[in-house]
N, C-alpha and C positions, 0 to 999 in steps of 0.2 A: 504494500499500499504506499509505503513512503516514497518509493521511486515514481509512483503515479502522481503524488502531490507535487513533487519537484518538477515533473515533466509539465504539469498543468500550470504551475507558476512560471516555468521557463517560457512555455508558449505565450502566456498572458503578457509577460515582460517583453518578449519578442515582438508581439503585436503592438505594444505601447511604443517601443522604439521604432518600429516600421512606420506607424502612423506619424510619430514626431518628425522623422526623416522626410517623409513625403510632404508634410505640412511646411517644413523648413524650405524645401525645394520649391513648393507652390509660392511661398512668400517671396523667395528670391526671384522667381519668375515674375510675379506681380510687380515687384519693385523695379524690374527692368522695363516692364510694359507701361505702367501707370506713372505719369509724370508727377502726380502729386503725392506719390507714396515713396518714402526714402528710408533706406537702412543704413546710411552713412552720415558722418559729419560733413558740414560745409567745406571743409579742407580736402575731403576725399580720404578714403581708407583703402587698405589692402583688401584683396579678395577674401583672405582668411578672416579678417576683422569684420567684414560684411556678412560672411557666412555665419560667424559666431553671433552676430546681432540677430540674424535671422533665426537661428536656433533658439536663442534666448526668447525672442518675440513669440515663436511658434510655441515653445514650452509654456511661457506665461499665459498665452491665449488658451492653450489646451487645458492647463490647470484651472484658470479662472472659469472656463466653460464647464469643466467637470464639477467645480465647487458651487457655482452660482446657479446654473440652469436647474437642477433639481429643486432648489428653494423657490426659484421663480415660477416654475411650473405648478407647484403647489399653491403659491400665492395668487396665481392668475387663473385658477380653475373657474372662477365666477365670470371671467371676462369672456365676451362673445368670441367665437372662433376666428371671425374675419379680423378683428382688432388684434388678436394674438399672432395671427399669421403676419400682419404688418409690423407689429411690435418686436417680433422675433428678429427681423433684420436690423432694427435700430438698437436693440439690446446687444446683439452680436457685435455691431459696430462699435458701440460703447465699450464693450469688453476688449476689443482690439485696441482701441485708443488707450484704455487703462494698461494693457499689456505692453504697448509701445512706450508708454511713460515709465514703466518699470525697468526698461533697458538702461543700463548705466551710460552716463556721458550724453544722454539725449540723442542718440544716434538714430532712433526710430521716430518717424513723423508722418502724419498723413491728415488731410482734411477730413471732415465728417462724412462727406459723400463717398470719398475714396475708401474710408474705413469700412463703411457698410459693404461695398463691393468686395473688398479683400476679405472681410470676414465671411461673407456668404460663399465665396469661391473656396476659402480654406476649409469652411465647415462641410461643404459638398464633397471636396476631395478627401478629407479625413473620414467622413462617413462611408464613402465608397471604398476606401482603403481598408477600413475596419471590417466592413462587411465582406469584402473579398477575402480577407485573411481568415474570417470566421466560417467561410463556407465549408471547408473540410474539417472543421474542428468539432469533433463529437461532443466534447464537453460544453461548447457554446450551444450547440443544438439541444442537448440535454437540459441546460439551464433554461432555454426558451420554452421547452415543453413544460418544465416544472412551473414557470411563471404562468403559462396559459392554463394549466390544470388548477393552479392556485386561484386564479381569477375566477374560473368557473365554479370552484368550490364556494367562493364568497358570495356569489349571487343568490 
């Protein structure tokens, strides 16, 4: 049994690292495409420094999303679905702006509209990556089945 737990933890950790890496690459690509989104100081930085800034930004955005969204979902259960759909984009943009502010030396910056676009693309890419990595994961499938069964029992 112990080997199975370590294997499960290893797979979960590998999935987190893979999503973080893809999110970092997404952030780098978006910083190259969008003129209002930057990951470097005004003086210019080395490619390594820009990559570290992207990794820090993607990590902070991922952590903030993981910590804040469950609380927000519970708080917003009474809000109509259409409002939640629109609010999601703005809240993700706000989380990205906060994540960029957490990067040392003020290297990350975006205006509000660009932050909403970057956050939406990063969230979509991270969700797709996490879903693709969980496709052949029997433990993830089993957890989904347990959650569904638990929901049906509660009704």
